[in-house]
C-alpha positions in Angstrom: 88.6 145.2 107.1 88.5 147.9 104.5 89.4 147.0 100.9 89.8 149.7 98.3 89.4 148.7 94.7 91.4 150.4 91.9 88.1 151.4 90.4 86.9 153.2 93.5 85.5 156.7 93.2 87.3 159.7 94.5 84.7 160.0 97.3 85.3 156.4 98.3 89.0 157.0 98.3 88.7 160.2 100.4 86.5 158.3 102.9 89.1 155.5 103.0 91.8 158.0 103.6 90.0 159.5 106.6 89.4 156.0 108.0 93.1 155.1 107.7 94.0 158.4 109.5 91.6 157.5 112.3 93.0 153.9 112.5 96.6 155.2 112.7 95.6 157.4 115.7 94.3 154.3 117.5 97.4 152.2 116.6 99.6 154.7 118.6 98.0 153.3 121.7 99.1 149.7 121.1 102.3 150.2 119.1 104.5 149.7 122.1 102.8 146.4 123.1 102.5 145.1 119.5 105.5 146.0 117.4 104.7 146.9 113.9 100.9 146.8 114.5 100.4 149.8 112.2 102.6 148.6 109.4 99.9 147.1 107.1 97.5 150.0 107.8 100.3 152.4 106.8 101.0 150.4 103.6 97.3 150.5 102.5 96.9 154.1 103.5 99.9 155.0 101.3 98.3 153.1 98.4 95.1 155.1 98.8 97.0 158.3 98.8 98.8 157.3 95.6 95.4 156.6 94.0 94.3 160.1 95.1 97.3 161.5 93.4 98.8 162.7 96.7 102.2 161.4 95.9 104.2 163.3 98.5 101.9 162.3 101.3 102.0 158.7 100.1 105.8 158.8 100.0 105.8 160.2 103.6 103.5 157.4 104.8 105.7 154.7 103.1 108.8 156.3 104.7 107.1 156.0 108.1 107.0 152.2 107.7 110.8 152.3 107.5 111.3 155.0 110.1 108.7 154.3 112.8 107.9 150.6 112.3 111.1 149.0 110.9 113.9 151.1 112.4 112.0 152.4 115.5 112.7 151.5 119.1 113.3 147.8 119.7 114.1 147.3 116.0 115.7 143.9 116.7 112.4 142.7 118.2 110.4 144.2 115.4 112.6 142.7 112.7 112.0 139.2 114.1 108.3 139.8 114.1 107.8 141.6 110.7 108.3 139.9 107.4 111.0 141.4 105.2 108.4 141.5 102.4 106.8 144.4 104.3 109.8 146.6 103.7 110.0 145.5 100.1 106.3 146.5 99.6 106.9 149.8 101.4 109.9 150.7 99.3 108.3 149.5 96.1 105.2 151.6 96.7 107.3 154.5 97.8 109.1 154.4 94.4 105.9 154.0 92.5 104.3 157.1 94.3 
């Protein structure tokens, strides 16, 4: 598990950003079998982008939680499995970015 501290250097944040991008590519393979599997990864990736002052990219990533994870295919199934707090976190972070 990768944890990024607020005091992280720009190089650490850039490395974290690349690792999150890589992780999201792998999540594509399992998203159909495990609804919402990428949600927390997207949330943390968006936070890293915000720390890197890449506000628009962060906003786009937070919006993906709503579009791909929450409102995507089989949204009734996903809503049963995903906590509503996930959407609150995504929308709050999107507004902060």
